[in-house]
N, C-alpha and C positions, 0 to 999 in steps of 0.2 A: 477517641480522638482523632482529631483529625491526620494525616500522615501526609500530606500534602499542603506545603509553605509555600506561599507568594512570597518572594526573596526581594530582600532591601535593594533600594538600587546600589547603596556600595557595596553592597554583594555581589550585585548581577552586572555591573561597569568594571567590576575587579576578576570577573569572569571573561566580559568581554576582553578585558585586557592582555590576558592572556593567550588570547586569539589572536588577536590584532598584533599587540605591543609587548613582545616576548626578549628582544634584548634591543639596545642604544639603536641600532641597525632601522630596525622597524619605526621606533620615533623619526628619526631622521626622513624615513624614506614617507611616511603618513604627511611630516608639515611640507615635504618640499613640492610632493604632488601637490599640496591643497592650495601651494603660493604660485605650482603652474599653472592651477586650474582659475586663479585668478587673474588671470592675465598678465602677471608678472613680464619685464624685460629684464629684469637684474634680481638675484636669490643672490643672499649671503648666509651661508653654514659656518659655523661658530661650534666646535669642539672641546670639549676640558674634561679631564679627570675618566677619560674612557668611557665617555658618554655619559653618565651623569650630570654633567653639565650642558646643553644644548640650545644653541642661539639660533633661530633663522628667519632671516628679515626680507621682505622682499616688497617690492615697489607697486604690486597691483591694484584692484577693485577697492581693497577694504573694505570693511563693516562700519556701519551707524551702533550707536551707541547701544541705542537695545536689543539689534542683534549679538553681541559680545554674552551678553543669556544664554540667549537661544541657543549659540553655535556649540555650549558647553551641554546641553538636553541631550539624551540619548534618541538614536534615530533624526536628529535633526539634521540637515543637509541642504544647500541651494541647487544640486544638482542634476536633481530628480523631483517628480509633481507626484506621476502616477505610476500604474503598473506597464503603461504600455512603452513609459521610458527603460524599464530593463532591457527591451529588444534591442536598444540603437543609445548603448552609452559611449560617448566619446569624450568620458570626464577620464581624469586620472584616479579620483577619486567617488564615491557615491555611498557611502555604507552610512555615513554619520555617527562613526561609532570611534572614532581615532581620536578624537579631541576627550572625551570625556571620559574615553579608556586610560591614555595619560594621564587626563588632570585626577585619576584616582588616583593614580600612581607616585605620585608627584607634585611638588611646588609648579605650578605653571601661573607663566604671568602674559598675558594679551594685551597687546598697546594695538589701536590699529585707528585710519583715519579712509575715510573715503574722499576724494580729490575737491569734491563738492561739496564737503562741507569745511568750515572756518574751525571747528577742533574736534578730537579726536575723543576716544575714550580709552580707560584701563581696566581690566579684572584680574585681579587675582585668587586663585584657590588654589588651596592644598589639600591634601588625599582626598579630592570631590568636593568637598565647602569651600566655596566661595565666602573670601573675609574682606575683600576690597574690591568697588568698583566707584569709578571716579572719570570725570570727564577731563581731559587733559590735552596740551598741544601734543602733536606729534607729525611725522609727517610720510606725505600722503603712502597707503601700503600698510600691513602687518607688520609685527616682530611679535616672535613666540618663546619665549624663553621657559626653559624646562630645567628646572634643577632638582638635586638630590633624588633623582628618578631612582626607585623600589626601594625607598629609605623605610617606607610603611610595611613593604611586603618580603619581611628577610629569605622565605624559601625561593622568591627569585633573585634577590640577591646575590644572596651565597653561589646560584650556579653563574653567574656572570662570569666572565674568562678576565683574563687579565686585559688592562687598559690599554696597552699594546695592539691584543688582536682583536678587542672591540675596536679601535678605534681604526686599527686594518679593515677590518669590513665594511667599516663607516665608508672609508677611501674608495673601496673595490666597489660600492656602491654606487659613489658620487659619480665616479669614474663612468658608469653606463647612464646616470641620468646626464649627466652633459652631453652626452654622444646624442642621445636618444632626443635632446632638448637642445640643440643648436645653433637655435636660434634663439636663445637666451643667454642673457651674460651670466655666469654661475662661478661663485670661487668656494673654495672648504679649506677651514685654518683648523688647525687641531693647535691645541698648546701653545698658541700665539705665533705659528709657524706656518705661514699659508703654503699648502699644498698644490692645489691646482686652482686652476682661473680662465675661463673661457670669455670670450668676448661677443658672443650671439652671432657672429659672423658668418658660419655657416659651415659645413661639415667637415670638412679638412682642416677650418683654423681650430674647432673641437678636438679632430682627432689628433693635431699635430699637437695641441698643450697637453692631450691627457695621455699619450703614447709615445710623444717626440716624434723624430724627423724618421728611424730607420720606418716605421708603421710607413711611410707614404712608398718609399722605397722598394718595400718587401713584400709591399701586398699590392693587389689587381684590383681596380676599380671593375664593378660590375653592375650589371641592371637588365633587367627586362620584364617582360608585362602579357598578361593576358586579361581576358573582357575580367572587369571584377578585381583582378588582383594587380597589383605592381610592386617588384621586388628591384632594392639596391642595396648597394653598399662596398665593402672589401671584405676579398678572401686573401689569404698568403698564397706566397708562393709557395708551390712542395717543396722545396728547399728551404724553407724557414717555418716549417711546423713546429709544433710546441709539444712538451711533455706531459703535461696536463689539460684540460678543458677550461682553464680559468682566462683563457683571452677568448673565450664563444659569448658574443654577444647578440642575442636576437631583437631586436625593437618590432611590437606589431602596435599600427597605430597610434604612434610613440610611445608608447611603453614598452619596459624593459619587461621581460617574460621566461619563461622555461618551459620549453615542450620538446621532453624527451624523443617523440617521433621524428619531427624536425630536426633533431639536435643529431640523432644516427644514419637519418636519410643523408643532409648535411656529409656525416662521419663516411658514410657509403659511396655516395660520390667520389670521395677524395682518397679513399682506401688505397686504391691501385698504384698512387704515386708517394704513400707514406711508410716510412719505417716501422719498426716493431713499436709498439708502446708509442706511436706520436699521432699527436690530437691536430686535425687542422684549428685553426685562429683564423674567427673572422668578426666581422660588425656588420648586420645584414637588416636593414629593415623591410619592412612587409607592411602594404596597407592592404585592407581588405575592408569588406563591407561593415559595417559593424554590426548585423546580425547573421555576419557567418563565422563569429569568433565569441564563445564564452569565456566570459574573463572571471566571474563569478563563481568557479570551482573552487577555490580556496579563500581562506579569511583577507589572506595577503595579497592575494590580484596577482602572484607572481607565477601561477600556474593557468594555462588556458588551454581550450581545448577547440577545432575547428570542424564544423560541420561538412567541406568537403576538403578533408586533406588531402587526397590524391591528385584535385586539378594543384594544389599548392606544390606536395613533391614534384610532378611532372615542371612548372617551372623552374622550381630549384635545379631539378635535374640539368635541364635545358641548357640555362644562365652558368650554371660551374662548369659543364663539361664543354663549353665553350671556352671558359677564362682556363682551365687546366688546359688543354688543350694548346692552346697559343702558350701558356707559360712552360709545359712540358717541351715546347718546342725549339727553347732558348737555352744555351748551355747556362750553366748559372755563372755571374760573374763575381770575379772576385776582388776586391778592392782592398788597397791599404790606405790606414790613416795619414793624413796628411804631416801629422807631429806624432812619429811613433815616438815619442817618450812621454808623450803626453798620457793620462791616467784614463783607463779605461771607464767610463763610469755609464750607467743604462740610461736610456731613457726616462724611466722613473724617478732619476736624480737626478734630470735635467730641469729647472726652472727657464721658462718662457714667455715672455709678453710677449701680446701680437697686438696689435691699436690698428684699427680702419679707417679711413676719413674716406665718407661716400660722395664728399663735396669735389672733389679733384675734377678736375676739367677732362674732354673726352671721354664723358661717361665711365669713369674710370676709377677703383678706387685703390687707395693707397695701406700697404700693409706694411706695419714694421716690426719684426723678429729680434726678440732680446734673449739672450742664454747666459747662461752664467757656466754653461760647461762649450771646450773647444770644439765644435762639431765642423767649422768649413774652414776654408781659410779666410783671414784674418784681416777686417779691416781698418789698415794703419790709420785713416782720415776718413771717420763716415760723413763728416760735414760737406767732404769735396767731391764725394761720390756724386755720381750721377744717376736717378730715377731709370730701371730699366723694366721692360715689359718682361710679363711673365707667362708662360706657354696658358694655354685656356687648361681652366680646372674641369673633372667632371663634375658636375653638380645636378640637381633636381631645380624643375619650374616650382614658382611663389607658390605655395598654398597658405589658406589661412586656416589655423588651427580650430578655431570655435566653430561648430557644425561641422567641420570638414575635420584638418590638421592643422599644425603648425607650419608657418612660412619654413618653407625650406633652402635658407642658402642664398646663393647669389641669383641674380637672374639670368637666365640662356643668354649665352654668347657674350656673358662679358668676361671679362680681363682684367685683373688688377694690377698696378704699381709697386715695385718693388724697392722700398725704400730704408732708410734708418731714421730710428726716430730720437729725436734730438733731446726730447726731455722725457728720461725713461721713470718709469714709476720708483725704482728703485736705483741707488748707486750700482757702476759695474764697469769691469776693466776695459772689456772688449766688446763689440757688438759682432754679427753677424748675419749676412744675408742666405738665407740656405734653401728656399723656397722654388726660388729658380731652379738650381742646381737639382732639387728634387725630382722635380717635374720632369724637366727636360732631357733626363738620365731615365725616367721612367718611360716615358715618350718613345726614347730611342730603342728603351727592352723589351717593351713592349708589343714592337712592329709584329701586326699580322702575318701568318704567312710562316712555312717554315724556315730553320735556319740552314739552309743546304751548306753543309760542310765541304759535298765534292767540290766546290770553289778552292776550295784553303786547300797549298801547296804543304806535303806529307814533307818532313825536315828529319823523320828518326823514333826513336824508342828512346825512354826514361825509364831505367831500374828494370829492363824486360816488361815493362806493365803498363804504362802511360805511353799513349800513341799522342806525336805532339805534331801539328797543326797549324800552318801561317796564314795569314790574309790582310795583306795592306796592314792596318793598324794593331791587329790582335794575336792572341796566340790563345788555342785551343787543345786541350788534352784532351785524350779519351782513354777511360780504364780499356783493357781490349775486354778484360771476364765479364765487367759489368754489360758494356755494349753486346758481347756475343751470349753470354744469357739474356741479353733481350730477347735478341732475335730466334734462339734458339723456343722460348717462351712463349712468344707473338706466334708460332706455328705449332705450338702445343693447341692453346687455348682453339687458335683457327682452324683442329680440326677437330676438338670438341665440340665447337658451337656448331659446326656441317656436319655431324652426324660421324664424325669417321673415326672417333675413338674405337679402339681394340674391348671387347668384352671379355670377361674372364667369368668362367662358369663356376661354380663350389662345387668340392664334392657332396655335401648334403647340405640342403636348404637350412637357412638360417632362421629360425621360428621366432617370434616376437609377438609380446601383447603390450597395447598402448590405451589409456584411456577414451572415454568418450570425444572428450577435444580434441585431442592429438588424432583419433582415429578420422575425424570431419576433416582437418585438416590436411591430411595426406591425400582422403581420397578427393578432393577438391583440384590437387595437385600433383594426382599419381600420374598423369601422363608427360605432363614434362621431368617427374623424376624418371621415369622408364625411358624417354629420349637422352639423358645426360650415360643411359649405362647399367642401370638399376634395374635388375627381372625384379620387380616387386609385384606381391600380387594378395589379393585381401582375401584372408579363408570366413572361419564361421566366426561373426560377432563381433569382437577388435583384435583378431590376434590377425595376422600378416608373416609373409612368406620370403624372406630374401634369396634368392635363387643364384644371381650374376651380380658383379661388380665389374666396372670400371676398369681396363689392365692395370692403370696406373694407381688402383687402391687397394691390388690384390692383398697385400699383406697390412689392408689397415685393422683394426682393431674392433670389431663388429658392436662390442658392449655399448660403444660411443655413436652408432650409428643412428641411433633412435631419437637420441638427445640432441646429438647436432644437427639431426635433418629436420625433427620440430621448431628447433630453437629460428634455423634458415628461413623456414616457409614465413616463419611469425615478421620475419624482416622484410619478409619480402623482397628476398633475392632469389631465388628458385631457381631463376633460369641461368644463374651463373654461380652454382655448388662454392662456396667459399674452401671447404676443404679438398674436392676437389682441384681445385687452382691452386692450393698448398702444395697440394703432391706434385702440379704443374711446375711448379717454382722448385722443387727440391730436385727433378728432375732435371731442367735445365742448365741450374746452378749445377751440378754431379757434370753433364756433358760439357759444360763451357770453357774453353780457353782459360787457363791458370793466369791467375799473375805471374810474375817473373819466366815465365816462357818466351823460350827467346822465337817469335815469328818471325817468318823473312818479309821481306818490304812489300812482296806481291802478297801476302796474305792480309797485311795488316792495312792494303790499298784497297783490297778486295772489304774484308771489313769495314772499312768508313763507306765504300759504293755503294754494301749493302742497304748500313742503315739508312744511306739518304734516298734508296730505291725507294724502300719501303714506309721511309717517314715515321720511324718508329720514337715513341714520346724517350726523353732524353734522362729517362730513373729504370734501375733496373727494378725486378719484378718485387723484389726487397725495400723499393723507395730512394738507392744510395741515386745520387747522380752520376750518369754516365758520363759527360762530359763538363768541363766547367772553362770559362772564360777569361783570358785575363789582358786587359788595352794595353795597349805600347805605352801610356802615359803612366801607367802604373808602374813598369818595369822601371822608366826614363826618373820616379821618384826613388826609387831605389838609390840609383848612382849618382843621384841630386844633379839630374840633367835639368829638372823642374823642379820648382819647389812652391 
């Protein structure tokens, strides 16, 4: 009797569904990616009942009547034709498993019409079986309606989380999709409430609509390139790091992806400016040749691998180090809300509509922002306000998506006009003009060069801890302990990197064994390990002898030495061992002037002068800000001199 069975389509489609469609967010992802690949300029997503009901409508190329049935067949796709196409994939989807997999676990209705056809078609399937196919009138484009998701797969259904949790994951996914495809107008409606809407008018508009106004104020625009690789986007300023990694978005060739190597490398670039258990937040676009990235290493195509990861890391380091150095050279600016009595609402709770009019004269566009949350000064009579020029916004040149990439926002060198929409989409009580203030403040704060505090007038101390400096229209407060700690730490690190660190011989050598893989790692990096002060030598086999350590680590627990060392080598950071620097941080912290210590005015002035002479980053080794800046106008608000 034969033991090998050829599975029926109803079985292997459900198996494929388990890989591709494991939750409602996966369904949304596949359908939205199909809509994007169809050339759509507008996509509307509606979700109800925790994702059991999903509707995706687009104005893309559509399908003809005959293709409706073919689209639901396994391995059917319009995106690749032969084996060679797999080496240069430029679309978001290509496997041809999404639609039949979804159709096998839900009731699916597809309505579609091509622009050149007079009528469209509709096909209805239930649990993989076609129950109706008819010609019908329909707008150009495609609408896919998914109902009763997983109704026929109880095992999958019982593992779904609460409706709120599933909807939250869909919302998080759509945020990234909207930003990745910022030249497409996309909306998300959940349970009858519009959550996000972008108008497809560029990166800034998409970021503003998804994350709110604080993003543009608290993040630095970055860009850089090397042959064949281009990088641009936003990275948070050091003072605005996050408690988790949920604000990290990496977009490769227009696709939101996850890559642990790049994620860690970005963290590695920012780590010296972050407090413990803080993480960088970013939106980074990476454009590389299609044959340099493998997007087919995971069924959902969320994980990717790169051919030449080293070049990408070098570009990331160069771009981020420049941005972080600029941000770390500026004191953190403290701002107060215009209306102290107004409730503090997060960007996620703010509804913003943005309208773009490309037909305004003088090669300028008109952008109108509407918010249900009072974020800046109120315009009492919007109709009487005159349009105001907006500062240039960082942007990328136009490109084509198909065959290359999406067009990427505004044309180089253009500016916009900021004005109010006289016909908002929804009733509102107030309208606000935000982008000009955000961009002008950002340009003031992000100027090149070090903020030379030596030009400020020393005015005294607060609480024997904070040095008070004044210069024209601003006040700067310096934490004397953090500033002194940073100075001492920089000296210790410089001595370490120059080979001037003192070495402590061990009374008895520490002998340890490692497996073959770790032995190879250690041998490849043994010269760098010794240069830091570790007297490491290989014995027979995979055994090693440690005879000395840096003096700063004389009390270290040697049982953790091997684990820490091999982990650091794998992360590619051997030349600046984190556990050595951690000890240097503790040493500098203990030796620095403490808070509430009454130092003399001469010592205070000397401390400020040394900060400026050495041009140190204005963050202590533990990531706390050394200096904060308060504008005169903010103080005048306190006393109601300005309102």
